[in-house]
PyMOL Python script that loads the backbone (N, CA, C, O; Angstrom):
from pymol import cmd

cmd.read_pdbstr("""\
ATOM      1  N   MET A   1      -0.402   6.576   6.440  1.00  0.00           N
ATOM      2  CA  MET A   1       0.069   7.098   5.177  1.00  0.00           C
ATOM      3  C   MET A   1      -0.076   5.992   4.146  1.00  0.00           C
ATOM      4  O   MET A   1       0.106   4.813   4.449  1.00  0.00           O
ATOM      5  N   PHE A   2      -0.402   6.385   2.936  1.00  0.00           N
ATOM      6  CA  PHE A   2      -0.546   5.428   1.849  1.00  0.00           C
ATOM      7  C   PHE A   2       0.526   5.672   0.789  1.00  0.00           C
ATOM      8  O   PHE A   2       0.795   6.810   0.405  1.00  0.00           O
ATOM      9  N   LEU A   3       1.121   4.595   0.333  1.00  0.00           N
ATOM     10  CA  LEU A   3       2.090   4.614  -0.751  1.00  0.00           C
ATOM     11  C   LEU A   3       1.634   3.610  -1.804  1.00  0.00           C
ATOM     12  O   LEU A   3       0.631   2.919  -1.629  1.00  0.00           O
ATOM     13  N   LYS A   4       2.377   3.542  -2.886  1.00  0.00           N
ATOM     14  CA  LYS A   4       2.047   2.598  -3.953  1.00  0.00           C
ATOM     15  C   LYS A   4       3.216   1.661  -4.175  1.00  0.00           C
ATOM     16  O   LYS A   4       4.372   2.083  -4.176  1.00  0.00           O
ATOM     17  N   HIS A   5       2.911   0.386  -4.364  1.00  0.00           N
ATOM     18  CA  HIS A   5       3.938  -0.601  -4.697  1.00  0.00           C
ATOM     19  C   HIS A   5       4.278  -0.398  -6.170  1.00  0.00           C
ATOM     20  O   HIS A   5       3.408  -0.514  -7.033  1.00  0.00           O
ATOM     21  N   ALA A   6       5.525  -0.099  -6.452  1.00  0.00           N
ATOM     22  CA  ALA A   6       5.925   0.219  -7.818  1.00  0.00           C
ATOM     23  C   ALA A   6       5.782  -0.976  -8.763  1.00  0.00           C
ATOM     24  O   ALA A   6       5.530  -0.798  -9.954  1.00  0.00           O
ATOM     25  N   GLY A   7       5.940  -2.175  -8.242  1.00  0.00           N
ATOM     26  CA  GLY A   7       5.889  -3.363  -9.084  1.00  0.00           C
ATOM     27  C   GLY A   7       4.501  -3.738  -9.566  1.00  0.00           C
ATOM     28  O   GLY A   7       4.330  -4.172 -10.705  1.00  0.00           O
ATOM     29  N   ASN A   8       3.499  -3.571  -8.694  1.00  0.00           N
ATOM     30  CA  ASN A   8       2.161  -4.002  -9.081  1.00  0.00           C
ATOM     31  C   ASN A   8       1.118  -2.881  -9.056  1.00  0.00           C
ATOM     32  O   ASN A   8      -0.029  -3.101  -9.445  1.00  0.00           O
ATOM     33  N   GLY A   9       1.501  -1.683  -8.604  1.00  0.00           N
ATOM     34  CA  GLY A   9       0.599  -0.538  -8.617  1.00  0.00           C
ATOM     35  C   GLY A   9      -0.444  -0.535  -7.519  1.00  0.00           C
ATOM     36  O   GLY A   9      -1.307   0.342  -7.493  1.00  0.00           O
ATOM     37  N   ARG A  10      -0.384  -1.493  -6.615  1.00  0.00           N
ATOM     38  CA  ARG A  10      -1.378  -1.566  -5.540  1.00  0.00           C
ATOM     39  C   ARG A  10      -1.029  -0.604  -4.406  1.00  0.00           C
ATOM     40  O   ARG A  10       0.143  -0.341  -4.136  1.00  0.00           O
ATOM     41  N   VAL A  11      -2.058  -0.086  -3.750  1.00  0.00           N
ATOM     42  CA  VAL A  11      -1.890   0.864  -2.650  1.00  0.00           C
ATOM     43  C   VAL A  11      -1.505   0.101  -1.383  1.00  0.00           C
ATOM     44  O   VAL A  11      -2.085  -0.936  -1.061  1.00  0.00           O
ATOM     45  N   VAL A  12      -0.513   0.642  -0.674  1.00  0.00           N
ATOM     46  CA  VAL A  12      -0.018   0.045   0.571  1.00  0.00           C
ATOM     47  C   VAL A  12      -0.221   1.042   1.703  1.00  0.00           C
ATOM     48  O   VAL A  12       0.207   2.193   1.611  1.00  0.00           O
ATOM     49  N   GLU A  13      -0.869   0.600   2.763  1.00  0.00           N
ATOM     50  CA  GLU A  13      -1.005   1.407   3.967  1.00  0.00           C
ATOM     51  C   GLU A  13       0.217   1.165   4.843  1.00  0.00           C
ATOM     52  O   GLU A  13       0.477   0.030   5.241  1.00  0.00           O
ATOM     53  N   VAL A  14       0.961   2.211   5.144  1.00  0.00           N
ATOM     54  CA  VAL A  14       2.155   2.099   5.984  1.00  0.00           C
ATOM     55  C   VAL A  14       1.706   2.045   7.441  1.00  0.00           C
ATOM     56  O   VAL A  14       0.961   2.909   7.903  1.00  0.00           O
ATOM     57  N   LEU A  15       2.161   1.031   8.152  1.00  0.00           N
ATOM     58  CA  LEU A  15       1.751   0.842   9.543  1.00  0.00           C
ATOM     59  C   LEU A  15       2.740   1.418  10.542  1.00  0.00           C
ATOM     60  O   LEU A  15       2.397   1.597  11.711  1.00  0.00           O
ATOM     61  N   GLY A  16       3.954   1.713  10.110  1.00  0.00           N
ATOM     62  CA  GLY A  16       4.969   2.268  11.007  1.00  0.00           C
ATOM     63  C   GLY A  16       5.724   3.395  10.336  1.00  0.00           C
ATOM     64  O   GLY A  16       6.658   3.148   9.574  1.00  0.00           O
ATOM     65  N   LEU A  17       5.335   4.618  10.607  1.00  0.00           N
ATOM     66  CA  LEU A  17       5.995   5.753   9.958  1.00  0.00           C
ATOM     67  C   LEU A  17       7.458   5.880  10.356  1.00  0.00           C
ATOM     68  O   LEU A  17       8.271   6.347   9.558  1.00  0.00           O
ATOM     69  N   SER A  18       7.810   5.476  11.568  1.00  0.00           N
ATOM     70  CA  SER A  18       9.208   5.598  11.985  1.00  0.00           C
ATOM     71  C   SER A  18      10.105   4.731  11.094  1.00  0.00           C
ATOM     72  O   SER A  18      11.230   5.128  10.790  1.00  0.00           O
ATOM     73  N   ASP A  19       9.631   3.568  10.677  1.00  0.00           N
ATOM     74  CA  ASP A  19      10.407   2.738   9.753  1.00  0.00           C
ATOM     75  C   ASP A  19      10.530   3.405   8.389  1.00  0.00           C
ATOM     76  O   ASP A  19      11.569   3.299   7.738  1.00  0.00           O
ATOM     77  N   LEU A  20       9.497   4.079   7.962  1.00  0.00           N
ATOM     78  CA  LEU A  20       9.526   4.761   6.670  1.00  0.00           C
ATOM     79  C   LEU A  20      10.563   5.877   6.664  1.00  0.00           C
ATOM     80  O   LEU A  20      11.317   6.022   5.702  1.00  0.00           O
ATOM     81  N   PHE A  21      10.601   6.664   7.730  1.00  0.00           N
ATOM     82  CA  PHE A  21      11.493   7.819   7.780  1.00  0.00           C
ATOM     83  C   PHE A  21      12.926   7.468   8.145  1.00  0.00           C
ATOM     84  O   PHE A  21      13.829   8.272   7.915  1.00  0.00           O
ATOM     85  N   ASN A  22      13.157   6.291   8.705  1.00  0.00           N
ATOM     86  CA  ASN A  22      14.492   5.897   9.153  1.00  0.00           C
ATOM     87  C   ASN A  22      15.271   5.274   7.997  1.00  0.00           C
ATOM     88  O   ASN A  22      14.902   4.198   7.526  1.00  0.00           O
ATOM     89  N   PRO A  23      16.334   5.919   7.532  1.00  0.00           N
ATOM     90  CA  PRO A  23      17.077   5.381   6.390  1.00  0.00           C
ATOM     91  C   PRO A  23      17.843   4.097   6.706  1.00  0.00           C
ATOM     92  O   PRO A  23      18.308   3.420   5.789  1.00  0.00           O
ATOM     93  N   ALA A  24      17.982   3.753   7.979  1.00  0.00           N
ATOM     94  CA  ALA A  24      18.664   2.512   8.347  1.00  0.00           C
ATOM     95  C   ALA A  24      17.750   1.299   8.198  1.00  0.00           C
ATOM     96  O   ALA A  24      18.222   0.163   8.229  1.00  0.00           O
ATOM     97  N   HIS A  25      16.462   1.526   8.039  1.00  0.00           N
ATOM     98  CA  HIS A  25      15.505   0.434   7.875  1.00  0.00           C
ATOM     99  C   HIS A  25      15.163   0.268   6.397  1.00  0.00           C
ATOM    100  O   HIS A  25      14.610   1.173   5.773  1.00  0.00           O
ATOM    101  N   ALA A  26      15.494  -0.884   5.850  1.00  0.00           N
ATOM    102  CA  ALA A  26      15.240  -1.148   4.424  1.00  0.00           C
ATOM    103  C   ALA A  26      13.816  -1.626   4.176  1.00  0.00           C
ATOM    104  O   ALA A  26      13.341  -1.609   3.041  1.00  0.00           O
ATOM    105  N   GLN A  27      13.134  -2.054   5.237  1.00  0.00           N
ATOM    106  CA  GLN A  27      11.774  -2.558   5.106  1.00  0.00           C
ATOM    107  C   GLN A  27      10.853  -1.853   6.092  1.00  0.00           C
ATOM    108  O   GLN A  27      11.296  -1.234   7.059  1.00  0.00           O
ATOM    109  N   LEU A  28       9.566  -1.966   5.816  1.00  0.00           N
ATOM    110  CA  LEU A  28       8.575  -1.434   6.728  1.00  0.00           C
ATOM    111  C   LEU A  28       7.369  -2.354   6.755  1.00  0.00           C
ATOM    112  O   LEU A  28       7.157  -3.151   5.841  1.00  0.00           O
ATOM    113  N   ALA A  29       6.586  -2.234   7.808  1.00  0.00           N
ATOM    114  CA  ALA A  29       5.355  -3.016   7.924  1.00  0.00           C
ATOM    115  C   ALA A  29       4.230  -2.244   7.261  1.00  0.00           C
ATOM    116  O   ALA A  29       4.085  -1.036   7.448  1.00  0.00           O
ATOM    117  N   GLY A  30       3.452  -2.953   6.497  1.00  0.00           N
ATOM    118  CA  GLY A  30       2.317  -2.334   5.823  1.00  0.00           C
ATOM    119  C   GLY A  30       1.330  -3.397   5.403  1.00  0.00           C
ATOM    120  O   GLY A  30       1.534  -4.590   5.629  1.00  0.00           O
ATOM    121  N   ARG A  31       0.264  -2.944   4.789  1.00  0.00           N
ATOM    122  CA  ARG A  31      -0.709  -3.898   4.258  1.00  0.00           C
ATOM    123  C   ARG A  31      -1.342  -3.292   3.018  1.00  0.00           C
ATOM    124  O   ARG A  31      -1.535  -2.081   2.914  1.00  0.00           O
ATOM    125  N   TYR A  32      -1.655  -4.172   2.090  1.00  0.00           N
ATOM    126  CA  TYR A  32      -2.334  -3.724   0.884  1.00  0.00           C
ATOM    127  C   TYR A  32      -3.696  -3.168   1.269  1.00  0.00           C
ATOM    128  O   TYR A  32      -4.368  -3.706   2.149  1.00  0.00           O
ATOM    129  N   HIS A  33      -4.089  -2.116   0.623  1.00  0.00           N
ATOM    130  CA  HIS A  33      -5.370  -1.464   0.880  1.00  0.00           C
ATOM    131  C   HIS A  33      -6.299  -1.798  -0.281  1.00  0.00           C
ATOM    132  O   HIS A  33      -6.410  -1.037  -1.242  1.00  0.00           O
ATOM    133  N   VAL A  34      -6.965  -2.947  -0.179  1.00  0.00           N
ATOM    134  CA  VAL A  34      -7.881  -3.403  -1.229  1.00  0.00           C
ATOM    135  C   VAL A  34      -9.136  -3.971  -0.579  1.00  0.00           C
ATOM    136  O   VAL A  34      -9.075  -4.555   0.503  1.00  0.00           O
ATOM    137  N   GLY A  35     -10.250  -3.801  -1.232  1.00  0.00           N
ATOM    138  CA  GLY A  35     -11.486  -4.378  -0.736  1.00  0.00           C
ATOM    139  C   GLY A  35     -11.961  -3.730   0.550  1.00  0.00           C
ATOM    140  O   GLY A  35     -11.458  -2.682   0.958  1.00  0.00           O
ATOM    141  N   GLU A  36     -12.931  -4.363   1.179  1.00  0.00           N
ATOM    142  CA  GLU A  36     -13.515  -3.821   2.398  1.00  0.00           C
ATOM    143  C   GLU A  36     -12.886  -4.393   3.662  1.00  0.00           C
ATOM    144  O   GLU A  36     -12.983  -3.784   4.727  1.00  0.00           O
ATOM    145  N   GLU A  37     -12.248  -5.550   3.561  1.00  0.00           N
ATOM    146  CA  GLU A  37     -11.642  -6.179   4.731  1.00  0.00           C
ATOM    147  C   GLU A  37     -10.170  -5.789   4.839  1.00  0.00           C
ATOM    148  O   GLU A  37      -9.469  -5.651   3.836  1.00  0.00           O
ATOM    149  N   LEU A  38      -9.717  -5.613   6.093  1.00  0.00           N
ATOM    150  CA  LEU A  38      -8.307  -5.317   6.319  1.00  0.00           C
ATOM    151  C   LEU A  38      -7.469  -6.524   5.925  1.00  0.00           C
ATOM    152  O   LEU A  38      -7.797  -7.662   6.259  1.00  0.00           O
ATOM    153  N   GLN A  39      -6.400  -6.261   5.221  1.00  0.00           N
ATOM    154  CA  GLN A  39      -5.473  -7.309   4.815  1.00  0.00           C
ATOM    155  C   GLN A  39      -4.473  -7.552   5.944  1.00  0.00           C
ATOM    156  O   GLN A  39      -4.280  -6.700   6.812  1.00  0.00           O
ATOM    157  N   ASP A  40      -3.852  -8.709   5.920  1.00  0.00           N
ATOM    158  CA  ASP A  40      -2.831  -9.027   6.910  1.00  0.00           C
ATOM    159  C   ASP A  40      -1.587  -8.179   6.668  1.00  0.00           C
ATOM    160  O   ASP A  40      -1.225  -7.927   5.518  1.00  0.00           O
ATOM    161  N   PRO A  41      -0.926  -7.734   7.744  1.00  0.00           N
ATOM    162  CA  PRO A  41       0.318  -6.971   7.582  1.00  0.00           C
ATOM    163  C   PRO A  41       1.404  -7.808   6.906  1.00  0.00           C
ATOM    164  O   PRO A  41       1.480  -9.025   7.075  1.00  0.00           O
ATOM    165  N   GLU A  42       2.235  -7.117   6.141  1.00  0.00           N
ATOM    166  CA  GLU A  42       3.367  -7.736   5.445  1.00  0.00           C
ATOM    167  C   GLU A  42       4.565  -6.813   5.582  1.00  0.00           C
ATOM    168  O   GLU A  42       4.429  -5.651   5.966  1.00  0.00           O
ATOM    169  N   LYS A  43       5.735  -7.338   5.266  1.00  0.00           N
ATOM    170  CA  LYS A  43       6.941  -6.515   5.176  1.00  0.00           C
ATOM    171  C   LYS A  43       7.113  -6.080   3.723  1.00  0.00           C
ATOM    172  O   LYS A  43       6.967  -6.888   2.806  1.00  0.00           O
ATOM    173  N   PHE A  44       7.420  -4.812   3.518  1.00  0.00           N
ATOM    174  CA  PHE A  44       7.641  -4.263   2.189  1.00  0.00           C
ATOM    175  C   PHE A  44       9.020  -3.620   2.139  1.00  0.00           C
ATOM    176  O   PHE A  44       9.421  -2.922   3.071  1.00  0.00           O
ATOM    177  N   ALA A  45       9.732  -3.854   1.066  1.00  0.00           N
ATOM    178  CA  ALA A  45      11.012  -3.172   0.853  1.00  0.00           C
ATOM    179  C   ALA A  45      10.713  -1.725   0.471  1.00  0.00           C
ATOM    180  O   ALA A  45       9.918  -1.468  -0.433  1.00  0.00           O
ATOM    181  N   LYS A  46      11.346  -0.792   1.155  1.00  0.00           N
ATOM    182  CA  LYS A  46      11.100   0.618   0.857  1.00  0.00           C
ATOM    183  C   LYS A  46      11.509   0.960  -0.571  1.00  0.00           C
ATOM    184  O   LYS A  46      10.940   1.868  -1.176  1.00  0.00           O
ATOM    185  N   SER A  47      12.480   0.250  -1.111  1.00  0.00           N
ATOM    186  CA  SER A  47      12.932   0.507  -2.476  1.00  0.00           C
ATOM    187  C   SER A  47      11.862   0.194  -3.514  1.00  0.00           C
ATOM    188  O   SER A  47      11.961   0.639  -4.657  1.00  0.00           O
ATOM    189  N   GLU A  48      10.837  -0.570  -3.128  1.00  0.00           N
ATOM    190  CA  GLU A  48       9.762  -0.934  -4.055  1.00  0.00           C
ATOM    191  C   GLU A  48       8.536  -0.039  -3.907  1.00  0.00           C
ATOM    192  O   GLU A  48       7.528  -0.263  -4.577  1.00  0.00           O
ATOM    193  N   LEU A  49       8.606   0.969  -3.043  1.00  0.00           N
ATOM    194  CA  LEU A  49       7.463   1.834  -2.793  1.00  0.00           C
ATOM    195  C   LEU A  49       7.687   3.227  -3.352  1.00  0.00           C
ATOM    196  O   LEU A  49       8.810   3.731  -3.366  1.00  0.00           O
ATOM    197  N   VAL A  50       6.615   3.839  -3.809  1.00  0.00           N
ATOM    198  CA  VAL A  50       6.634   5.213  -4.325  1.00  0.00           C
ATOM    199  C   VAL A  50       5.400   5.930  -3.779  1.00  0.00           C
ATOM    200  O   VAL A  50       4.489   5.296  -3.246  1.00  0.00           O
ATOM    201  N   PHE A  51       5.379   7.254  -3.916  1.00  0.00           N
ATOM    202  CA  PHE A  51       4.184   7.995  -3.557  1.00  0.00           C
ATOM    203  C   PHE A  51       3.066   7.639  -4.531  1.00  0.00           C
ATOM    204  O   PHE A  51       3.325   7.110  -5.612  1.00  0.00           O
ATOM    205  N   LEU A  52       1.835   7.926  -4.150  1.00  0.00           N
ATOM    206  CA  LEU A  52       0.694   7.601  -5.008  1.00  0.00           C
ATOM    207  C   LEU A  52       0.794   8.276  -6.371  1.00  0.00           C
ATOM    208  O   LEU A  52       0.263   7.770  -7.360  1.00  0.00           O
ATOM    209  N   SER A  53       1.470   9.407  -6.422  1.00  0.00           N
ATOM    210  CA  SER A  53       1.663  10.131  -7.686  1.00  0.00           C
ATOM    211  C   SER A  53       2.674   9.450  -8.598  1.00  0.00           C
ATOM    212  O   SER A  53       2.794   9.806  -9.770  1.00  0.00           O
ATOM    213  N   GLY A  54       3.406   8.465  -8.060  1.00  0.00           N
ATOM    214  CA  GLY A  54       4.458   7.801  -8.823  1.00  0.00           C
ATOM    215  C   GLY A  54       5.840   8.358  -8.539  1.00  0.00           C
ATOM    216  O   GLY A  54       6.841   7.811  -9.001  1.00  0.00           O
ATOM    217  N   GLU A  55       5.899   9.444  -7.782  1.00  0.00           N
ATOM    218  CA  GLU A  55       7.176  10.060  -7.432  1.00  0.00           C
ATOM    219  C   GLU A  55       7.928   9.180  -6.439  1.00  0.00           C
ATOM    220  O   GLU A  55       7.331   8.583  -5.542  1.00  0.00           O
ATOM    221  N   ALA A  56       9.235   9.111  -6.611  1.00  0.00           N
ATOM    222  CA  ALA A  56      10.084   8.296  -5.736  1.00  0.00           C
ATOM    223  C   ALA A  56      10.105   8.869  -4.322  1.00  0.00           C
ATOM    224  O   ALA A  56       9.884  10.061  -4.113  1.00  0.00           O
ATOM    225  N   LEU A  57      10.375   7.993  -3.359  1.00  0.00           N
ATOM    226  CA  LEU A  57      10.543   8.437  -1.978  1.00  0.00           C
ATOM    227  C   LEU A  57      11.817   9.272  -1.866  1.00  0.00           C
ATOM    228  O   LEU A  57      12.748   9.074  -2.647  1.00  0.00           O
ATOM    229  N   PRO A  58      11.876  10.194  -0.921  1.00  0.00           N
ATOM    230  CA  PRO A  58      13.088  11.005  -0.748  1.00  0.00           C
ATOM    231  C   PRO A  58      14.296  10.128  -0.431  1.00  0.00           C
ATOM    232  O   PRO A  58      14.188   9.130   0.281  1.00  0.00           O
ATOM    233  N   ARG A  59      15.423  10.511  -0.962  1.00  0.00           N
ATOM    234  CA  ARG A  59      16.643   9.742  -0.754  1.00  0.00           C
ATOM    235  C   ARG A  59      17.008   9.654   0.721  1.00  0.00           C
ATOM    236  O   ARG A  59      17.580   8.654   1.153  1.00  0.00           O
ATOM    237  N   CYS A  60      16.688  10.681   1.501  1.00  0.00           N
ATOM    238  CA  CYS A  60      17.024  10.682   2.931  1.00  0.00           C
ATOM    239  C   CYS A  60      16.223   9.637   3.708  1.00  0.00           C
ATOM    240  O   CYS A  60      16.576   9.331   4.847  1.00  0.00           O
ATOM    241  N   TRP A  61      15.163   9.085   3.134  1.00  0.00           N
ATOM    242  CA  TRP A  61      14.399   8.010   3.762  1.00  0.00           C
ATOM    243  C   TRP A  61      14.961   6.646   3.398  1.00  0.00           C
ATOM    244  O   TRP A  61      14.649   5.652   4.055  1.00  0.00           O
ATOM    245  N   LEU A  62      15.786   6.586   2.360  1.00  0.00           N
ATOM    246  CA  LEU A  62      16.267   5.315   1.829  1.00  0.00           C
ATOM    247  C   LEU A  62      17.752   5.060   2.041  1.00  0.00           C
ATOM    248  O   LEU A  62      18.169   3.912   2.191  1.00  0.00           O
ATOM    249  N   ASP A  63      18.549   6.115   2.055  1.00  0.00           N
ATOM    250  CA  ASP A  63      20.007   5.984   2.045  1.00  0.00           C
ATOM    251  C   ASP A  63      20.601   6.677   3.267  1.00  0.00           C
ATOM    252  O   ASP A  63      20.603   7.905   3.351  1.00  0.00           O
ATOM    253  N   ARG A  64      21.103   5.889   4.209  1.00  0.00           N
ATOM    254  CA  ARG A  64      21.654   6.477   5.431  1.00  0.00           C
ATOM    255  C   ARG A  64      22.934   7.265   5.164  1.00  0.00           C
ATOM    256  O   ARG A  64      23.385   8.006   6.037  1.00  0.00           O
ATOM    257  N   HIS A  65      23.518   7.129   4.004  1.00  0.00           N
ATOM    258  CA  HIS A  65      24.761   7.829   3.661  1.00  0.00           C
ATOM    259  C   HIS A  65      24.527   8.955   2.648  1.00  0.00           C
ATOM    260  O   HIS A  65      25.453   9.365   1.950  1.00  0.00           O
ATOM    261  N   TYR A  66      23.304   9.446   2.570  1.00  0.00           N
ATOM    262  CA  TYR A  66      22.977  10.418   1.536  1.00  0.00           C
ATOM    263  C   TYR A  66      23.724  11.750   1.670  1.00  0.00           C
ATOM    264  O   TYR A  66      23.766  12.521   0.712  1.00  0.00           O
ATOM    265  N   ARG A  67      24.305  12.032   2.823  1.00  0.00           N
ATOM    266  CA  ARG A  67      25.046  13.292   2.998  1.00  0.00           C
ATOM    267  C   ARG A  67      26.536  13.064   3.239  1.00  0.00           C
ATOM    268  O   ARG A  67      27.249  14.008   3.580  1.00  0.00           O
ATOM    269  N   ASP A  68      27.012  11.854   3.074  1.00  0.00           N
ATOM    270  CA  ASP A  68      28.427  11.565   3.327  1.00  0.00           C
ATOM    271  C   ASP A  68      29.358  12.424   2.476  1.00  0.00           C
ATOM    272  O   ASP A  68      30.429  12.826   2.933  1.00  0.00           O
ATOM    273  N   HIS A  69      28.955  12.703   1.251  1.00  0.00           N
ATOM    274  CA  HIS A  69      29.816  13.507   0.377  1.00  0.00           C
ATOM    275  C   HIS A  69      30.076  14.896   0.949  1.00  0.00           C
ATOM    276  O   HIS A  69      31.115  15.490   0.660  1.00  0.00           O
ATOM    277  N   GLU A  70      29.160  15.426   1.750  1.00  0.00           N
ATOM    278  CA  GLU A  70      29.351  16.733   2.371  1.00  0.00           C
ATOM    279  C   GLU A  70      30.440  16.682   3.448  1.00  0.00           C
ATOM    280  O   GLU A  70      31.173  17.653   3.634  1.00  0.00           O
ATOM    281  N   LEU A  71      30.546  15.565   4.149  1.00  0.00           N
ATOM    282  CA  LEU A  71      31.593  15.420   5.164  1.00  0.00           C
ATOM    283  C   LEU A  71      32.968  15.375   4.534  1.00  0.00           C
ATOM    284  O   LEU A  71      33.914  15.965   5.056  1.00  0.00           O
ATOM    285  N   HIS A  72      33.084  14.687   3.429  1.00  0.00           N
ATOM    286  CA  HIS A  72      34.373  14.571   2.759  1.00  0.00           C
ATOM    287  C   HIS A  72      34.786  15.895   2.114  1.00  0.00           C
ATOM    288  O   HIS A  72      35.976  16.195   2.025  1.00  0.00           O
ATOM    289  N   ARG A  73      33.829  16.669   1.673  1.00  0.00           N
ATOM    290  CA  ARG A  73      34.123  17.925   1.011  1.00  0.00           C
ATOM    291  C   ARG A  73      34.589  18.985   2.006  1.00  0.00           C
ATOM    292  O   ARG A  73      35.473  19.780   1.687  1.00  0.00           O
ATOM    293  N   SER A  74      34.004  19.008   3.213  1.00  0.00           N
ATOM    294  CA  SER A  74      34.334  20.045   4.184  1.00  0.00           C
ATOM    295  C   SER A  74      35.600  19.733   4.984  1.00  0.00           C
ATOM    296  O   SER A  74      36.143  20.613   5.652  1.00  0.00           O
ATOM    297  N   GLY A  75      36.066  18.495   4.919  1.00  0.00           N
ATOM    298  CA  GLY A  75      37.228  18.092   5.714  1.00  0.00           C
ATOM    299  C   GLY A  75      38.464  18.429   5.042  1.00  0.00           C
ATOM    300  O   GLY A  75      39.545  18.162   5.568  1.00  0.00           O
TER     301      GLY A  75
END
""", "prot")
cmd.dss("prot")
cmd.show_as("cartoon", "prot")
cmd.util.cbc("prot")
cmd.orient("prot")
């Protein structure tokens, strides 16, 4: 999967989708997708990544407490 680094606009290839989807993980392994040679893997903060369209990542991928308010409301 490819995302974009919000700070510099460069395309990032995500190397571990499980880290992307897990809201308990604040970082993921990826590499910049530039040129013809593969770049070395790096750690990227998920908070700095967006979809290629510029749309933010879903909150459920970033915030492990995104549904806590529902627990408090139903109790």
